[in-house]
N, C-alpha and C positions, 0 to 999 in steps of 0.2 A: 200187245199182250199184257204189259205191265198195267196199263190204265184199266183194261177190262177186269183184271184180277182185283184191282183196288175197289171196283164198284161193289163187290160182294164181300170183301174182307174187312171193310172199314178202314182201309189205308187212307191216310191224309197226305196228299202231295202238295207241298208249299210251292208258291210261284217263285221263280228265280230272282228273288230280291235279296238285298242285304239283310242279314239277321239283326234283330234288335239287340241292344247291349245286354239286356237281361238274359237273352238266350245264350249269349256267348259265355256267360259265367255260370250257367245252369249246371247243376251236378249231373254227372253221367248216370244213366239208368243201368240197371242190372243187365239189360240187353244191349249195352254198349261196352261191355267189359269182357275181354278174354283173360281168364286168370287160372293159375295152377298153384298147387302146394309143393311143387318139385321143379328143379331145373330141367331144361330140355336136354335130350341126349345128343350125341354128336352126329346128327344129320339134320339137314335144314327143315325137314317136314315138322320137326318138333320145336323149331325156333320161332320167335315172334318177329314180325317184319315191320321195319320202318322205312319210309322213303320220301323223297322230295321231288320226284320226277326225273332229276338228273341221275341220282344213284339210289340204290337200295341197300340197307344194312339189316342183318338178322342177328338177334342176340339170344343167348341160351340161358342166361341167369345163373351161371355157376357161382358158388360161394368162394372157393379158394382161387378160382380162375374164371373170369368172364371172357367169353369169346364172341367177336362180331365178325361174321362173314361179310366181305366188302364187294358189292356189285357196283358197276358203273356201266350205264347202258351203251356208251360208245367205246367200251374197252373190248374191242373185237380183234381177233386175229384175221388173217386173209386180207382181201382188198388190194388196192393199188400199191400199198406200202410206200416206199420212197419215191416211186415213179408217179408221174402225172397221167400216164396212160392207164386205161381201164377198158377191158373188153366186155364188162358186165355179164360175163359168163357165156358170151356168144361164140359159137363155132361156125365156120363157113360150111356151105354145102346144102343147107336145108332147102333154100328156095329153088335150087336146081332139081330137087327130087320131090317137092311137095305135090306136084301134079300127078306124078307116078304113084305116090302113096295114096292119093285120093282115088285114082283110077282102080287100083288094086282093091281098095275097100268096097267100091261100088260093084266090082266084079265078084265080090265074095271071097277074095284071096287074102284073108285076114292075116294069116301067119306071115306071108310075104310082106304085106304092108307093115306089120309089126316089126319085122326085121329091119326094114329100111328106116322106120321111125327111130328105132334104137340106134342105128348107125349115124343118121344125119340130123335128127331133131333133138338128141340129148345135148344139153348145154355143157359148157366147160365148168366143172364143179371144183377145179383144183385150187382156186383162190377164194372159195366161198367163205372160209373161215368159220369162226364160232364166237359167240359171246363168252367171255372169260371172266375170271375174278381177279381183282387186284391182290387179294390175299386175305389174311385174317388179322384183325386187331385184337390184342390181348391185354387184359388187366390181370396181373398176377399179384395176389394179396399175400402178405407175409405173415400176418398175425391173426388169421381167421381159421384156425385148425380145430377149434373146440366144437362142442355140441351145438347144433343149429336149432333154434326155436322160432316159431311164428313166421315161417318162410312164406313168401308170396311173390309170384312172378305175374306181371299184368301188362296188358295192352289196352289202353283207354281209347276207344274209337271216337268218342265225343271230342277229345282234345288232341288225338294223334300223339300220345305220349306213352312210352313204355316205362316200367319201373320194376325194381327188385328190392325187397325189404326182408330183413331177418334180424335175429338177435344171436350173439355169441358172447359168452362169459359176461353177461349183463350189459353188453354194449349193443345199442340198436343202430343198425346200418341201413341206409337207404340210398338207392341209385335211381336217377331219373334220366331217361333218354328220349330224344326226338330228333327227327330230320327236318330242318327248316327249309322251305322253298325260298322265302325272301333272302335268307342268309346263305343259301346253297351250302349248308354245313350240317354235320351231325354234332349235336351238343350233348355232352354227358355231365351230369351233376352228381357228385358223391358227397354224402354227409354222414355224420355220426353224432351221437349225443354225449360222447366223452371227448374232451379236448385232446387233440393230437393222436387220435387212434387210427388214422388212415395212413397206411404204409403199403405202397404197391409200385410195381413196374408197369410201364406202358410202352408198347411198340407194335410194329406190324411185321408179320412174317409174309414177305412178298412171294407171289406165285410165279412171277416172270423174272428169272435170274440169269438166263443165258447170255444176256447182253450187259451183265454186270452193273446193275443200278447203283447210283451213288447215294449213300445214306449219310446225312449230316445231322449231328445232334449238338444242340447248343444248350448247355446248362444255364447260361446267363439269360437267354431269351425263353427258355422252357419250350424249345421246339424240337421236333423230330421231323425230318424232311427226306423224302426219297424222290430222286429224279431218275427215271428209267425209260426204257424202250420196250415195247411189246415184243416178245420173243421172235416171232416169225416174220413180222412185217416192219419192224423198226420204228413204228409210230411212237412218238414221245408221250409220256404221262408223268404226272406228279401227284404225290400224296403227302399231306402235311398234318401233323398233330401239334397243337399248342396246349400247354398245361398252365392253368392259373390257380395256384393253391391259396388257401386262406390259412395262414399259419404254416409252420413247418418249412421244409426246404425242398428244392428240386435239384437233383444230381444227374450226372451222366453215368450210366452203368452198363458197360458192354454195348450192345446194340439197342438199348432201351433208355428211356427217361425213368428216373426213380423219384417218387414222392415219399418223404419221410415226415412223420409228426404233424400232419395237417388235420384240421378240423372239418374242412370242406374243400372240395376241388372241382373246378370246371375244366372240362377237356373239350377242345374243339378239333374236329376232323373234317377235312375236305379233300377232294381229289378232282382231277380233270385230265382230259386228253386234248389233242389239238383238232379233234374232229369237228367238221362243219357239214351240214346237210346240203352240199353243193357239188354235183358231179363236174368233172370226172375224178378229181383227186380228193375231194371231201376234206379239205384242209382249211383250218381256221386259225384262231388266236393261239398263241403259245400257252401251254398249260401253266407255266410259271406265272404268267400275267394273270390268268384266271384265279389261281389260288391266292396270289398276292392281293388281289382286289377283295376276295372273301375276307381275309384277315384284316385288311384295312377297314372294311365296312363294320366289322365286329369290335374293333379296337375302342376301348372305353365304354362299351355297352355292358351293363350288368346281365347276369344270367336271367334275372326276372324280366328285364326288358326284351331280351332275345326270345324268351319263352312266350311272352305276351304277344309279340309280333307274329310268332309262329302260329299260335292258337287263333288269333284274329284272322290271319290269312287263310288257315285251313277251314275254320268254321264258316267263313264267307261262302264256301262251297258245300260243306257237309250239311249245314242246317237248311239248305234249300228244300230238302225233302224229309218227310218222316213217314214211317211205316208202323202202324199199330193194328194188331189183330184183336186186342181186347181180351178180357178174362185171364189175366196173368196168374201164374201159380207161384206165390212168394217162396214156398219151400223149394221149388225147383230152381228158381232164379237165384237162390242163395248158394247153390252148389257150384263147385269149380267147373270150368268149361268141359273138362274131360269127362266128368261124371254126368253132366247133362247130355253130352254126346253119346255116352255109352247107353243111357236109357233110350235115346232116340234110335240107336243102332239095333237095340233089342225090340224095336217096333212099338215102343211106348211113345205115341205121338201127342200126348196131352199137353206138352210144354210148347204152346204156341209162341211164347216169347223166344224160344230157341230159333224159330224162323225169323223173327225180328232181328235177332243177333246176326244170323247169316246175311240178311239183307244189309245191315249196317256194315258188316265186315266187307262185303263186296263193294259197297260204295267207298269205303275207306281205301281199299286196294286200288281202285281206279284213280282216286285223287292222289294217292301216294306214288303211283307208278307213271303218271302221264300228266305233265304240266307244260304250258307254253314255253317254247325255247328248248325243249328236250326232244330226243327222238322218241318214237312211239314205243309202247310196251309190247314186247313180243311174247312168246309162249312161256318165258320165265318172268314176265313182268319186269321189274327193276332189280330182281334178286338172283344172283348167281354165286354159288359156292363151289363151282367146278372150274377146272382149267379149260375144259370144253363142255359147255352146257348141253344137257340132253336135247336131242334134235337140233343141235347147234344154237339153241335159244332163238330160233329164226322167227320170221313173220310168215305164218302159215295162212295164206290168204283164202284157202278153200274152206276154212271154218274158224280156226282159233282166234285170229286177230279180229275178224268181224264180230265175233261173239264178245270179245273184250270191250269193243267200242259201241255195240248196239245200244246198251243202256244209257250211254252218255247224255243224249239229248232228252230222253224221257226223264232223267233225273235232274235236268236243268244244269248239267255239267258240260256245256258246250265248249268251255275252255279246255277241258281235259281231252276233247276230241282233236284239238288243233294239231298236236304232234303227228297224229295219223294222217290228217289232211295235208299237212306240209310234206310228209313223206310221199304221199301219193303224187303230189305235184312234182317232186324231184324225180319220180319214176318215168316221167315223160321222155326225158333225154335217153336213158338206156332202153326204154320201151320202143322207141323209134328204131333203134338198132335191131331189136328182136324182130319187129314187124318186117323190116327190110331184108334181113338176112335169112329168116326162116320162111317167110310167107310171100316175099316179093311185093309188099304193099306199103302204102303210106300209113298214117296213124301211128298208134303205139299199142304194144301188147305187153302184158306181164302174165307170168304163170302162177303156180300155186305157192312157190317158195321164194321168199325174199330175205334180204339182209340189209345192213346199213350202207353197203357199198354199191347199191343200185343193181344187184343181181335180179334180172327179169326173165332169164332164160329158163328152159326146162331143166330141172335138176333131178333130185330123187323122186319128184312127183311123177316121173314117167313110169315108175314102178306101179303106180295106181291107175295110170291112164293119162294121156296128154290133156293138159288143162290150160288151154289158151284163153280162158275167160276170167282170169284174175282181175284184169282191168275193169271188167263190167261190175264185179263186186265192189271194187274200189270206187268207181264213179257213182255207184248208188249212194255211198256215204257222202260224196260231194253234193249230189242232188238234194239229199235229205237235209 
């Protein structure tokens, strides 16, 4: 579909080769920028999203307070928890009744067949769990209460860098944000054009507190660290902030780090769980070791070096394709994104560049949400602002997840498909249990709804109809 559309729209699709150096530093076009003249409101649909495959972060661009919602794709409730046992959602009894259910269907006794299906084919959904959020990271600014001028909040799709800039009382402030895949970290850079004007607190409001996470703040090292366990399954996680000021001082203030009198500040955030895509217990390296390696890798590197590594890595994928419709409208392309969208919503379709922007945004989201070594993007991508994500943030195999990954190969982003293919491979073990217990067969089966814990049984999808063909959809991706 993508290639046939390109034939008559003038789309240019590059071959999957390394971009040339000149392309890496090329200026972003108007159709590679999402930007606004106001901060986002307090719901994630108005935030701008950053991601590195492992986790996703969304920022709102507030002036007195900046808020980042913290997603991590393995930060799930449910599953085997402390135990190594895992039933993958399988309940016994299905294979003893499957022939009777089939006989009733053939006989036209649908209501009776449906009743038996509900009783014996519905999986055990009690430990399915949900994608959750680690919490919210806040930057609370103390000296920015004046009138705001020249405000701009932006996401640069060409470089995968977000920014916020504005002026207060004659001081120009700028913040730059990105999630680096090579560094496995969120990097924040705060600057101002008046020496010593940066004064703020930084910390995380954790969402999972029932198991009393340990928060340690080191003024000397400029670190904020939380070691905790997910509320219902006791799986460990770790979140770390490191603050590197230029000028000024770093203090400990309550449950936050405080920066006073700095001219520029680099903030590093990373997080991890002990999850590994390997049934039955899905347990891997300790999160403390993962986050320690992240900080070790970044020690001694300048912000500019980390940013260059990030942009080079991202553009190696992003620049493999380009989409041009031609005949741009400079007056439209100069408008903020919300104004361009409003015109489009009013059925003014003259702004073809807005479609280019949508294409670039979709490509950006796939790269940001799915990279080798991570679990696949579910229906929340890599971004979760909820204690329990809508629809559990699950893998909806009957449509949503295949749609996320269908463009991957067409865009030359085969690496971004790898997490989905790895997840399919790990479904074979639980899928065998489903085939044996529900249908009395060999092979493996998965249904419409999946998670990171190997759930392959019938779950809520039985409300729409029994869907034992999830594995067929999944294998189609393997074959392609």
